[in-house]
PDB file of N, H, CA, C and O in Angstrom:
ATOM      1  N   MET A   1      19.923  24.342  -5.447  1.00  0.00           N
ATOM      2  CA  MET A   1      18.728  24.700  -4.702  1.00  0.00           C
ATOM      3  C   MET A   1      17.777  23.503  -4.579  1.00  0.00           C
ATOM      4  O   MET A   1      17.172  23.303  -3.526  1.00  0.00           O
ATOM      5  N   GLN A   2      17.648  22.733  -5.612  1.00  0.00           N
ATOM      6  H   GLN A   2      18.140  22.895  -6.467  1.00  0.00           H
ATOM      7  CA  GLN A   2      16.801  21.543  -5.567  1.00  0.00           C
ATOM      8  C   GLN A   2      17.277  20.589  -4.475  1.00  0.00           C
ATOM      9  O   GLN A   2      16.465  20.009  -3.754  1.00  0.00           O
ATOM     10  N   GLN A   3      18.577  20.431  -4.357  1.00  0.00           N
ATOM     11  H   GLN A   3      19.236  20.902  -4.942  1.00  0.00           H
ATOM     12  CA  GLN A   3      19.131  19.538  -3.344  1.00  0.00           C
ATOM     13  C   GLN A   3      18.764  20.015  -1.941  1.00  0.00           C
ATOM     14  O   GLN A   3      18.480  19.191  -1.072  1.00  0.00           O
ATOM     15  N   TYR A   4      18.762  21.304  -1.705  1.00  0.00           N
ATOM     16  H   TYR A   4      18.992  21.974  -2.411  1.00  0.00           H
ATOM     17  CA  TYR A   4      18.397  21.865  -0.405  1.00  0.00           C
ATOM     18  C   TYR A   4      16.955  21.505  -0.058  1.00  0.00           C
ATOM     19  O   TYR A   4      16.666  21.116   1.073  1.00  0.00           O
ATOM     20  N   LYS A   5      16.059  21.632  -1.019  1.00  0.00           N
ATOM     21  H   LYS A   5      16.293  21.948  -1.938  1.00  0.00           H
ATOM     22  CA  LYS A   5      14.650  21.320  -0.768  1.00  0.00           C
ATOM     23  C   LYS A   5      14.468  19.844  -0.423  1.00  0.00           C
ATOM     24  O   LYS A   5      13.675  19.507   0.457  1.00  0.00           O
ATOM     25  N   GLN A   6      15.190  18.968  -1.106  1.00  0.00           N
ATOM     26  H   GLN A   6      15.834  19.242  -1.820  1.00  0.00           H
ATOM     27  CA  GLN A   6      15.080  17.540  -0.819  1.00  0.00           C
ATOM     28  C   GLN A   6      15.573  17.230   0.586  1.00  0.00           C
ATOM     29  O   GLN A   6      14.931  16.469   1.311  1.00  0.00           O
ATOM     30  N   SER A   7      16.705  17.809   0.980  1.00  0.00           N
ATOM     31  H   SER A   7      17.226  18.427   0.391  1.00  0.00           H
ATOM     32  CA  SER A   7      17.226  17.519   2.312  1.00  0.00           C
ATOM     33  C   SER A   7      16.315  18.091   3.390  1.00  0.00           C
ATOM     34  O   SER A   7      16.176  17.498   4.461  1.00  0.00           O
ATOM     35  N   GLU A   8      15.695  19.229   3.123  1.00  0.00           N
ATOM     36  H   GLU A   8      15.808  19.711   2.254  1.00  0.00           H
ATOM     37  CA  GLU A   8      14.751  19.821   4.082  1.00  0.00           C
ATOM     38  C   GLU A   8      13.558  18.892   4.281  1.00  0.00           C
ATOM     39  O   GLU A   8      13.102  18.694   5.407  1.00  0.00           O
ATOM     40  N   ARG A   9      13.059  18.329   3.198  1.00  0.00           N
ATOM     41  H   ARG A   9      13.430  18.490   2.283  1.00  0.00           H
ATOM     42  CA  ARG A   9      11.930  17.406   3.279  1.00  0.00           C
ATOM     43  C   ARG A   9      12.328  16.148   4.047  1.00  0.00           C
ATOM     44  O   ARG A   9      11.546  15.640   4.849  1.00  0.00           O
ATOM     45  N   MET A  10      13.531  15.647   3.809  1.00  0.00           N
ATOM     46  H   MET A  10      14.167  16.060   3.157  1.00  0.00           H
ATOM     47  CA  MET A  10      14.001  14.460   4.516  1.00  0.00           C
ATOM     48  C   MET A  10      14.105  14.727   6.008  1.00  0.00           C
ATOM     49  O   MET A  10      13.777  13.855   6.812  1.00  0.00           O
ATOM     50  N   GLU A  11      14.554  15.917   6.393  1.00  0.00           N
ATOM     51  H   GLU A  11      14.821  16.625   5.740  1.00  0.00           H
ATOM     52  CA  GLU A  11      14.648  16.254   7.808  1.00  0.00           C
ATOM     53  C   GLU A  11      13.273  16.262   8.461  1.00  0.00           C
ATOM     54  O   GLU A  11      13.117  15.778   9.581  1.00  0.00           O
ATOM     55  N   ARG A  12      12.288  16.800   7.781  1.00  0.00           N
ATOM     56  H   ARG A  12      12.415  17.194   6.870  1.00  0.00           H
ATOM     57  CA  ARG A  12      10.939  16.862   8.350  1.00  0.00           C
ATOM     58  C   ARG A  12      10.376  15.467   8.581  1.00  0.00           C
ATOM     59  O   ARG A  12       9.732  15.224   9.601  1.00  0.00           O
ATOM     60  N   THR A  13      10.609  14.550   7.652  1.00  0.00           N
ATOM     61  H   THR A  13      11.132  14.748   6.823  1.00  0.00           H
ATOM     62  CA  THR A  13      10.034  13.214   7.804  1.00  0.00           C
ATOM     63  C   THR A  13      10.896  12.297   8.652  1.00  0.00           C
ATOM     64  O   THR A  13      10.423  11.244   9.079  1.00  0.00           O
ATOM     65  N   SER A  14      12.142  12.660   8.912  1.00  0.00           N
ATOM     66  H   SER A  14      12.526  13.516   8.566  1.00  0.00           H
ATOM     67  CA  SER A  14      13.000  11.780   9.696  1.00  0.00           C
ATOM     68  C   SER A  14      12.925  12.052  11.195  1.00  0.00           C
ATOM     69  O   SER A  14      13.517  11.301  11.970  1.00  0.00           O
ATOM     70  N   ARG A  15      12.245  13.058  11.620  1.00  0.00           N
ATOM     71  H   ARG A  15      11.764  13.669  10.991  1.00  0.00           H
ATOM     72  CA  ARG A  15      12.128  13.383  13.044  1.00  0.00           C
ATOM     73  C   ARG A  15      10.964  12.631  13.678  1.00  0.00           C
ATOM     74  O   ARG A  15       9.945  13.222  14.037  1.00  0.00           O
ATOM     75  N   HIS A  16      11.131  11.337  13.806  1.00  0.00           N
ATOM     76  H   HIS A  16      11.959  10.857  13.515  1.00  0.00           H
ATOM     77  CA  HIS A  16      10.154  10.473  14.472  1.00  0.00           C
ATOM     78  C   HIS A  16       8.794  10.475  13.783  1.00  0.00           C
ATOM     79  O   HIS A  16       7.766  10.295  14.436  1.00  0.00           O
ATOM     80  N   GLU A  17       8.783  10.675  12.489  1.00  0.00           N
ATOM     81  H   GLU A  17       9.617  10.821  11.958  1.00  0.00           H
ATOM     82  CA  GLU A  17       7.541  10.621  11.727  1.00  0.00           C
ATOM     83  C   GLU A  17       7.617   9.444  10.764  1.00  0.00           C
ATOM     84  O   GLU A  17       8.681   9.130  10.231  1.00  0.00           O
ATOM     85  N   ILE A  18       6.498   8.809  10.554  1.00  0.00           N
ATOM     86  H   ILE A  18       5.633   9.064  10.987  1.00  0.00           H
ATOM     87  CA  ILE A  18       6.433   7.725   9.584  1.00  0.00           C
ATOM     88  C   ILE A  18       5.872   8.302   8.301  1.00  0.00           C
ATOM     89  O   ILE A  18       4.755   8.821   8.284  1.00  0.00           O
ATOM     90  N   ASP A  19       6.641   8.215   7.227  1.00  0.00           N
ATOM     91  H   ASP A  19       7.548   7.793   7.241  1.00  0.00           H
ATOM     92  CA  ASP A  19       6.219   8.754   5.937  1.00  0.00           C
ATOM     93  C   ASP A  19       5.140   7.870   5.319  1.00  0.00           C
ATOM     94  O   ASP A  19       4.172   8.376   4.752  1.00  0.00           O
ATOM     95  N   ASP A  20       5.304   6.556   5.427  1.00  0.00           N
ATOM     96  H   ASP A  20       6.091   6.146   5.888  1.00  0.00           H
ATOM     97  CA  ASP A  20       4.311   5.620   4.913  1.00  0.00           C
ATOM     98  C   ASP A  20       4.618   4.234   5.475  1.00  0.00           C
ATOM     99  O   ASP A  20       5.680   4.009   6.055  1.00  0.00           O
ATOM    100  N   VAL A  21       3.692   3.325   5.297  1.00  0.00           N
ATOM    101  H   VAL A  21       2.829   3.507   4.826  1.00  0.00           H
ATOM    102  CA  VAL A  21       3.828   1.963   5.798  1.00  0.00           C
ATOM    103  C   VAL A  21       3.894   1.029   4.595  1.00  0.00           C
ATOM    104  O   VAL A  21       3.114   1.160   3.652  1.00  0.00           O
ATOM    105  N   MET A  22       4.833   0.083   4.638  1.00  0.00           N
ATOM    106  H   MET A  22       5.467  -0.023   5.404  1.00  0.00           H
ATOM    107  CA  MET A  22       4.916  -0.924   3.586  1.00  0.00           C
ATOM    108  C   MET A  22       3.968  -2.066   3.951  1.00  0.00           C
ATOM    109  O   MET A  22       3.979  -2.572   5.073  1.00  0.00           O
ATOM    110  N   ILE A  23       3.155  -2.454   2.982  1.00  0.00           N
ATOM    111  H   ILE A  23       3.146  -2.043   2.070  1.00  0.00           H
ATOM    112  CA  ILE A  23       2.206  -3.544   3.194  1.00  0.00           C
ATOM    113  C   ILE A  23       2.352  -4.563   2.065  1.00  0.00           C
ATOM    114  O   ILE A  23       2.941  -4.279   1.023  1.00  0.00           O
ATOM    115  N   LYS A  24       1.809  -5.741   2.295  1.00  0.00           N
ATOM    116  H   LYS A  24       1.330  -5.972   3.142  1.00  0.00           H
ATOM    117  CA  LYS A  24       1.947  -6.844   1.339  1.00  0.00           C
ATOM    118  C   LYS A  24       0.629  -7.086   0.616  1.00  0.00           C
ATOM    119  O   LYS A  24      -0.424  -7.213   1.241  1.00  0.00           O
ATOM    120  N   ASP A  25       0.704  -7.147  -0.697  1.00  0.00           N
ATOM    121  H   ASP A  25       1.559  -7.044  -1.205  1.00  0.00           H
ATOM    122  CA  ASP A  25      -0.462  -7.457  -1.520  1.00  0.00           C
ATOM    123  C   ASP A  25      -0.876  -8.899  -1.229  1.00  0.00           C
ATOM    124  O   ASP A  25      -0.042  -9.800  -1.323  1.00  0.00           O
ATOM    125  N   PRO A  26      -2.145  -9.142  -0.879  1.00  0.00           N
ATOM    126  CA  PRO A  26      -2.578 -10.505  -0.547  1.00  0.00           C
ATOM    127  C   PRO A  26      -2.624 -11.447  -1.752  1.00  0.00           C
ATOM    128  O   PRO A  26      -2.695 -12.664  -1.579  1.00  0.00           O
ATOM    129  N   TYR A  27      -2.583 -10.901  -2.960  1.00  0.00           N
ATOM    130  H   TYR A  27      -2.525  -9.913  -3.100  1.00  0.00           H
ATOM    131  CA  TYR A  27      -2.617 -11.761  -4.143  1.00  0.00           C
ATOM    132  C   TYR A  27      -1.210 -12.113  -4.636  1.00  0.00           C
ATOM    133  O   TYR A  27      -0.852 -13.288  -4.714  1.00  0.00           O
ATOM    134  N   CYS A  28      -0.411 -11.085  -4.968  1.00  0.00           N
ATOM    135  H   CYS A  28      -0.702 -10.130  -4.904  1.00  0.00           H
ATOM    136  CA  CYS A  28       0.915 -11.341  -5.548  1.00  0.00           C
ATOM    137  C   CYS A  28       2.038 -11.334  -4.517  1.00  0.00           C
ATOM    138  O   CYS A  28       3.174 -11.684  -4.835  1.00  0.00           O
ATOM    139  N   GLU A  29       1.728 -10.937  -3.285  1.00  0.00           N
ATOM    140  H   GLU A  29       0.805 -10.652  -3.027  1.00  0.00           H
ATOM    141  CA  GLU A  29       2.655 -10.919  -2.157  1.00  0.00           C
ATOM    142  C   GLU A  29       3.826  -9.951  -2.327  1.00  0.00           C
ATOM    143  O   GLU A  29       4.888 -10.158  -1.741  1.00  0.00           O
ATOM    144  N   VAL A  30       3.640  -8.904  -3.118  1.00  0.00           N
ATOM    145  H   VAL A  30       2.777  -8.736  -3.594  1.00  0.00           H
ATOM    146  CA  VAL A  30       4.644  -7.851  -3.288  1.00  0.00           C
ATOM    147  C   VAL A  30       4.403  -6.788  -2.229  1.00  0.00           C
ATOM    148  O   VAL A  30       3.257  -6.465  -1.918  1.00  0.00           O
ATOM    149  N   TYR A  31       5.489  -6.238  -1.669  1.00  0.00           N
ATOM    150  H   TYR A  31       6.421  -6.500  -1.922  1.00  0.00           H
ATOM    151  CA  TYR A  31       5.370  -5.141  -0.702  1.00  0.00           C
ATOM    152  C   TYR A  31       5.347  -3.810  -1.440  1.00  0.00           C
ATOM    153  O   TYR A  31       6.072  -3.623  -2.417  1.00  0.00           O
ATOM    154  N   PHE A  32       4.508  -2.883  -0.968  1.00  0.00           N
ATOM    155  H   PHE A  32       3.919  -3.036  -0.175  1.00  0.00           H
ATOM    156  CA  PHE A  32       4.373  -1.567  -1.589  1.00  0.00           C
ATOM    157  C   PHE A  32       3.910  -0.576  -0.535  1.00  0.00           C
ATOM    158  O   PHE A  32       3.380  -0.982   0.499  1.00  0.00           O
ATOM    159  N   PRO A  33       4.102   0.740  -0.780  1.00  0.00           N
ATOM    160  CA  PRO A  33       3.633   1.748   0.176  1.00  0.00           C
ATOM    161  C   PRO A  33       2.101   1.769   0.227  1.00  0.00           C
ATOM    162  O   PRO A  33       1.446   1.785  -0.815  1.00  0.00           O
ATOM    163  N   GLN A  34       1.546   1.769   1.404  1.00  0.00           N
ATOM    164  H   GLN A  34       2.078   1.757   2.251  1.00  0.00           H
ATOM    165  CA  GLN A  34       0.090   1.729   1.560  1.00  0.00           C
ATOM    166  C   GLN A  34      -0.598   2.874   0.826  1.00  0.00           C
ATOM    167  O   GLN A  34      -1.681   2.690   0.270  1.00  0.00           O
ATOM    168  N   ARG A  35       0.018   4.052   0.819  1.00  0.00           N
ATOM    169  H   ARG A  35       0.898   4.201   1.270  1.00  0.00           H
ATOM    170  CA  ARG A  35      -0.633   5.212   0.192  1.00  0.00           C
ATOM    171  C   ARG A  35      -0.835   5.039  -1.310  1.00  0.00           C
ATOM    172  O   ARG A  35      -1.674   5.720  -1.899  1.00  0.00           O
ATOM    173  N   THR A  36      -0.073   4.129  -1.945  1.00  0.00           N
ATOM    174  H   THR A  36       0.608   3.575  -1.467  1.00  0.00           H
ATOM    175  CA  THR A  36      -0.219   3.917  -3.387  1.00  0.00           C
ATOM    176  C   THR A  36      -1.145   2.749  -3.712  1.00  0.00           C
ATOM    177  O   THR A  36      -1.413   2.483  -4.884  1.00  0.00           O
ATOM    178  N   GLY A  37      -1.632   2.056  -2.698  1.00  0.00           N
ATOM    179  H   GLY A  37      -1.414   2.273  -1.746  1.00  0.00           H
ATOM    180  CA  GLY A  37      -2.422   0.852  -2.907  1.00  0.00           C
ATOM    181  C   GLY A  37      -3.859   1.097  -3.325  1.00  0.00           C
ATOM    182  O   GLY A  37      -4.396   2.195  -3.177  1.00  0.00           O
ATOM    183  N   ILE A  38      -4.456   0.059  -3.844  1.00  0.00           N
ATOM    184  H   ILE A  38      -4.019  -0.832  -3.965  1.00  0.00           H
ATOM    185  CA  ILE A  38      -5.870   0.039  -4.216  1.00  0.00           C
ATOM    186  C   ILE A  38      -6.611  -0.627  -3.057  1.00  0.00           C
ATOM    187  O   ILE A  38      -6.356  -1.785  -2.729  1.00  0.00           O
ATOM    188  N   LYS A  39      -7.524   0.115  -2.447  1.00  0.00           N
ATOM    189  H   LYS A  39      -7.731   1.056  -2.714  1.00  0.00           H
ATOM    190  CA  LYS A  39      -8.241  -0.372  -1.266  1.00  0.00           C
ATOM    191  C   LYS A  39      -9.536  -1.073  -1.671  1.00  0.00           C
ATOM    192  O   LYS A  39     -10.256  -0.614  -2.558  1.00  0.00           O
ATOM    193  N   ALA A  40      -9.816  -2.185  -1.008  1.00  0.00           N
ATOM    194  H   ALA A  40      -9.232  -2.558  -0.287  1.00  0.00           H
ATOM    195  CA  ALA A  40     -11.068  -2.908  -1.236  1.00  0.00           C
ATOM    196  C   ALA A  40     -11.568  -3.442   0.102  1.00  0.00           C
ATOM    197  O   ALA A  40     -10.787  -3.927   0.920  1.00  0.00           O
ATOM    198  N   ILE A  41     -12.873  -3.349   0.312  1.00  0.00           N
ATOM    199  H   ILE A  41     -13.508  -2.955  -0.352  1.00  0.00           H
ATOM    200  CA  ILE A  41     -13.515  -3.933   1.487  1.00  0.00           C
ATOM    201  C   ILE A  41     -14.187  -5.217   1.020  1.00  0.00           C
ATOM    202  O   ILE A  41     -15.089  -5.189   0.183  1.00  0.00           O
ATOM    203  N   ILE A  42     -13.739  -6.342   1.570  1.00  0.00           N
ATOM    204  H   ILE A  42     -13.006  -6.364   2.250  1.00  0.00           H
ATOM    205  CA  ILE A  42     -14.268  -7.644   1.170  1.00  0.00           C
ATOM    206  C   ILE A  42     -14.770  -8.348   2.421  1.00  0.00           C
ATOM    207  O   ILE A  42     -14.001  -8.611   3.346  1.00  0.00           O
ATOM    208  N   ASN A  43     -16.059  -8.650   2.445  1.00  0.00           N
ATOM    209  H   ASN A  43     -16.684  -8.436   1.694  1.00  0.00           H
ATOM    210  CA  ASN A  43     -16.686  -9.292   3.608  1.00  0.00           C
ATOM    211  C   ASN A  43     -16.393  -8.522   4.891  1.00  0.00           C
ATOM    212  O   ASN A  43     -16.162  -9.117   5.944  1.00  0.00           O
ATOM    213  N   GLY A  44     -16.405  -7.198   4.793  1.00  0.00           N
ATOM    214  H   GLY A  44     -16.593  -6.715   3.938  1.00  0.00           H
ATOM    215  CA  GLY A  44     -16.183  -6.344   5.953  1.00  0.00           C
ATOM    216  C   GLY A  44     -14.732  -6.180   6.365  1.00  0.00           C
ATOM    217  O   GLY A  44     -14.448  -5.513   7.359  1.00  0.00           O
ATOM    218  N   LYS A  45     -13.816  -6.769   5.630  1.00  0.00           N
ATOM    219  H   LYS A  45     -14.046  -7.311   4.822  1.00  0.00           H
ATOM    220  CA  LYS A  45     -12.390  -6.697   5.945  1.00  0.00           C
ATOM    221  C   LYS A  45     -11.681  -5.825   4.905  1.00  0.00           C
ATOM    222  O   LYS A  45     -11.960  -5.918   3.709  1.00  0.00           O
ATOM    223  N   GLU A  46     -10.755  -4.972   5.378  1.00  0.00           N
ATOM    224  H   GLU A  46     -10.528  -4.896   6.349  1.00  0.00           H
ATOM    225  CA  GLU A  46     -10.048  -4.043   4.500  1.00  0.00           C
ATOM    226  C   GLU A  46      -8.794  -4.697   3.920  1.00  0.00           C
ATOM    227  O   GLU A  46      -7.983  -5.262   4.654  1.00  0.00           O
ATOM    228  N   PHE A  47      -8.641  -4.617   2.593  1.00  0.00           N
ATOM    229  H   PHE A  47      -9.300  -4.159   1.996  1.00  0.00           H
ATOM    230  CA  PHE A  47      -7.477  -5.141   1.886  1.00  0.00           C
ATOM    231  C   PHE A  47      -6.883  -4.037   1.032  1.00  0.00           C
ATOM    232  O   PHE A  47      -7.602  -3.156   0.559  1.00  0.00           O
ATOM    233  N   PHE A  48      -5.570  -4.079   0.832  1.00  0.00           N
ATOM    234  H   PHE A  48      -4.985  -4.794   1.216  1.00  0.00           H
ATOM    235  CA  PHE A  48      -4.886  -3.164  -0.071  1.00  0.00           C
ATOM    236  C   PHE A  48      -4.132  -3.991  -1.101  1.00  0.00           C
ATOM    237  O   PHE A  48      -3.496  -4.991  -0.767  1.00  0.00           O
ATOM    238  N   PHE A  49      -4.210  -3.561  -2.362  1.00  0.00           N
ATOM    239  H   PHE A  49      -4.726  -2.749  -2.633  1.00  0.00           H
ATOM    240  CA  PHE A  49      -3.569  -4.261  -3.467  1.00  0.00           C
ATOM    241  C   PHE A  49      -2.614  -3.323  -4.181  1.00  0.00           C
ATOM    242  O   PHE A  49      -2.804  -2.107  -4.180  1.00  0.00           O
ATOM    243  N   CYS A  50      -1.576  -3.904  -4.797  1.00  0.00           N
ATOM    244  H   CYS A  50      -1.422  -4.892  -4.798  1.00  0.00           H
ATOM    245  CA  CYS A  50      -0.588  -3.087  -5.503  1.00  0.00           C
ATOM    246  C   CYS A  50      -1.135  -2.568  -6.827  1.00  0.00           C
ATOM    247  O   CYS A  50      -0.622  -1.584  -7.361  1.00  0.00           O
ATOM    248  N   SER A  51      -2.166  -3.213  -7.365  1.00  0.00           N
ATOM    249  H   SER A  51      -2.582  -4.013  -6.932  1.00  0.00           H
ATOM    250  CA  SER A  51      -2.734  -2.794  -8.646  1.00  0.00           C
ATOM    251  C   SER A  51      -4.193  -3.238  -8.745  1.00  0.00           C
ATOM    252  O   SER A  51      -4.655  -4.081  -7.976  1.00  0.00           O
ATOM    253  N   LYS A  52      -4.898  -2.658  -9.698  1.00  0.00           N
ATOM    254  H   LYS A  52      -4.522  -1.973 -10.322  1.00  0.00           H
ATOM    255  CA  LYS A  52      -6.284  -3.062  -9.945  1.00  0.00           C
ATOM    256  C   LYS A  52      -6.338  -4.502 -10.446  1.00  0.00           C
ATOM    257  O   LYS A  52      -7.274  -5.242 -10.144  1.00  0.00           O
ATOM    258  N   GLU A  53      -5.319  -4.890 -11.216  1.00  0.00           N
ATOM    259  H   GLU A  53      -4.558  -4.290 -11.461  1.00  0.00           H
ATOM    260  CA  GLU A  53      -5.268  -6.255 -11.740  1.00  0.00           C
ATOM    261  C   GLU A  53      -5.178  -7.282 -10.612  1.00  0.00           C
ATOM    262  O   GLU A  53      -5.868  -8.301 -10.638  1.00  0.00           O
ATOM    263  N   CYS A  54      -4.326  -7.010  -9.624  1.00  0.00           N
ATOM    264  H   CYS A  54      -3.766  -6.182  -9.603  1.00  0.00           H
ATOM    265  CA  CYS A  54      -4.210  -7.940  -8.489  1.00  0.00           C
ATOM    266  C   CYS A  54      -5.502  -7.976  -7.681  1.00  0.00           C
ATOM    267  O   CYS A  54      -5.915  -9.038  -7.216  1.00  0.00           O
ATOM    268  N   ARG A  55      -6.137  -6.828  -7.513  1.00  0.00           N
ATOM    269  H   ARG A  55      -5.802  -5.965  -7.890  1.00  0.00           H
ATOM    270  CA  ARG A  55      -7.418  -6.795  -6.803  1.00  0.00           C
ATOM    271  C   ARG A  55      -8.445  -7.655  -7.528  1.00  0.00           C
ATOM    272  O   ARG A  55      -9.140  -8.461  -6.909  1.00  0.00           O
ATOM    273  N   ASP A  56      -8.535  -7.476  -8.847  1.00  0.00           N
ATOM    274  H   ASP A  56      -7.971  -6.821  -9.349  1.00  0.00           H
ATOM    275  CA  ASP A  56      -9.521  -8.221  -9.626  1.00  0.00           C
ATOM    276  C   ASP A  56      -9.240  -9.725  -9.615  1.00  0.00           C
ATOM    277  O   ASP A  56     -10.168 -10.528  -9.521  1.00  0.00           O
ATOM    278  N   LYS A  57      -7.964 -10.107  -9.710  1.00  0.00           N
ATOM    279  H   LYS A  57      -7.210  -9.454  -9.786  1.00  0.00           H
ATOM    280  CA  LYS A  57      -7.605 -11.527  -9.663  1.00  0.00           C
ATOM    281  C   LYS A  57      -7.910 -12.118  -8.292  1.00  0.00           C
ATOM    282  O   LYS A  57      -8.382 -13.251  -8.192  1.00  0.00           O
ATOM    283  N   PHE A  58      -7.642 -11.355  -7.240  1.00  0.00           N
ATOM    284  H   PHE A  58      -7.258 -10.435  -7.322  1.00  0.00           H
ATOM    285  CA  PHE A  58      -7.946 -11.809  -5.884  1.00  0.00           C
ATOM    286  C   PHE A  58      -9.446 -12.038  -5.733  1.00  0.00           C
ATOM    287  O   PHE A  58      -9.874 -13.057  -5.191  1.00  0.00           O
ATOM    288  N   LEU A  59     -10.234 -11.090  -6.212  1.00  0.00           N
ATOM    289  H   LEU A  59      -9.886 -10.263  -6.652  1.00  0.00           H
ATOM    290  CA  LEU A  59     -11.692 -11.223  -6.120  1.00  0.00           C
ATOM    291  C   LEU A  59     -12.190 -12.427  -6.913  1.00  0.00           C
ATOM    292  O   LEU A  59     -13.103 -13.125  -6.472  1.00  0.00           O
ATOM    293  N   ALA A  60     -11.601 -12.673  -8.071  1.00  0.00           N
ATOM    294  H   ALA A  60     -10.860 -12.106  -8.429  1.00  0.00           H
ATOM    295  CA  ALA A  60     -12.032 -13.790  -8.907  1.00  0.00           C
ATOM    296  C   ALA A  60     -11.587 -15.139  -8.346  1.00  0.00           C
ATOM    297  O   ALA A  60     -12.332 -16.116  -8.422  1.00  0.00           O
ATOM    298  N   ASN A  61     -10.374 -15.199  -7.781  1.00  0.00           N
ATOM    299  H   ASN A  61      -9.770 -14.404  -7.719  1.00  0.00           H
ATOM    300  CA  ASN A  61      -9.801 -16.486  -7.370  1.00  0.00           C
ATOM    301  C   ASN A  61      -9.851 -16.778  -5.879  1.00  0.00           C
ATOM    302  O   ASN A  61     -10.035 -17.927  -5.476  1.00  0.00           O
ATOM    303  N   LYS A  62      -9.689 -15.744  -5.054  1.00  0.00           N
ATOM    304  H   LYS A  62      -9.540 -14.811  -5.381  1.00  0.00           H
ATOM    305  CA  LYS A  62      -9.537 -15.978  -3.622  1.00  0.00           C
ATOM    306  C   LYS A  62     -10.507 -15.177  -2.769  1.00  0.00           C
ATOM    307  O   LYS A  62     -10.397 -15.210  -1.543  1.00  0.00           O
ATOM    308  N   GLY A  63     -11.409 -14.491  -3.336  1.00  0.00           N
ATOM    309  H   GLY A  63     -11.498 -14.464  -4.332  1.00  0.00           H
ATOM    310  CA  GLY A  63     -12.312 -13.643  -2.576  1.00  0.00           C
ATOM    311  C   GLY A  63     -13.070 -14.372  -1.489  1.00  0.00           C
ATOM    312  O   GLY A  63     -13.330 -13.800  -0.430  1.00  0.00           O
ATOM    313  N   ASP A  64     -13.430 -15.612  -1.725  1.00  0.00           N
ATOM    314  H   ASP A  64     -13.219 -16.077  -2.585  1.00  0.00           H
ATOM    315  CA  ASP A  64     -14.167 -16.381  -0.725  1.00  0.00           C
ATOM    316  C   ASP A  64     -13.302 -16.737   0.482  1.00  0.00           C
ATOM    317  O   ASP A  64     -13.826 -16.957   1.574  1.00  0.00           O
ATOM    318  N   GLU A  65     -11.974 -16.796   0.295  1.00  0.00           N
ATOM    319  H   GLU A  65     -11.548 -16.617  -0.592  1.00  0.00           H
ATOM    320  CA  GLU A  65     -11.065 -17.121   1.395  1.00  0.00           C
ATOM    321  C   GLU A  65     -10.927 -15.971   2.380  1.00  0.00           C
ATOM    322  O   GLU A  65     -10.418 -16.170   3.483  1.00  0.00           O
ATOM    323  N   ALA A  66     -11.367 -14.773   2.012  1.00  0.00           N
ATOM    324  H   ALA A  66     -11.781 -14.611   1.116  1.00  0.00           H
ATOM    325  CA  ALA A  66     -11.209 -13.589   2.867  1.00  0.00           C
ATOM    326  C   ALA A  66     -12.237 -13.536   3.983  1.00  0.00           C
ATOM    327  O   ALA A  66     -12.234 -12.590   4.771  1.00  0.00           O
ATOM    328  N   LYS A  67     -13.101 -14.505   4.070  1.00  0.00           N
ATOM    329  H   LYS A  67     -13.104 -15.273   3.430  1.00  0.00           H
ATOM    330  CA  LYS A  67     -14.161 -14.502   5.088  1.00  0.00           C
ATOM    331  C   LYS A  67     -13.608 -14.602   6.482  1.00  0.00           C
ATOM    332  O   LYS A  67     -14.369 -14.612   7.449  1.00  0.00           O
TER     333      LYS A  67
END
C-alpha cells in the first residue's frame, strides 16, 4: 500500500509540474532544492543558502560583493 501512495504522488508531480527548483549556494556553490534553503535579503537582492552556516560565512566574508 505504501508503494501505491508513492507512485500516485509521483504521477501528480510528473504531469508538467515542477516539484522544486535546484539552486546554487553563493558561498559553498552546492546545489540544493530552493524550498529547503535559508533565504536572506542582502542589499535588496534575494539569496538562498544551503545552511545557516553558509549564510553567516557569506555575510562575514562576501556580503559587500552582493551589491
